[in-house]
Steps between C-alpha positions, in 0.01 A plus 500: 500500500767299344236340273389858390860592419545189299185567311612863423831380382336228277261761371804738416676216320182422299478868415872502393452192289195652330718812431767301359259319272359828393850644424581173296180529308553871425859419398375228244250747370752778464741268318233393265417867422861585451549192264195599292606871490859404404379271222273771366779755501748254334233438234445871442875565488560234252210618277627855498864376442397294219316802344793725531734245353263439210471886438887535520545217263269642253660837526847332432381313209342794340823722564719211375297469181512874442862517556564195271278667224683836540836323479400313181367827347822664569708216359269498188543881464877469527508215246291705251719806547819296440356313196371830340829681548694585180843342472773688360766263430744737333492745790553202739800382285643846504463525878685158530778616262542812706507321829724218390737689288 
């Protein structure tokens, strides 16, 4: 009877060792799948991030160029307006005489 009990215990220990081996194998497989999924997600994120950054940089460059062109046009218009203005030196001198006198 003792031999049968020992055999049963040995069999249960073998089953437990097999279960432990199956768990380790499953954990290794799960870790590999997680690693592959993480790498793929990181790759997709990086691609989308770079796409968004490129779009935003392009938009910024376009808006910056438009703002620069608008500013230059305003400056040009102002310079033309000033240079085409009629100068009335006698009226200016009379104003100075009135203010300073």
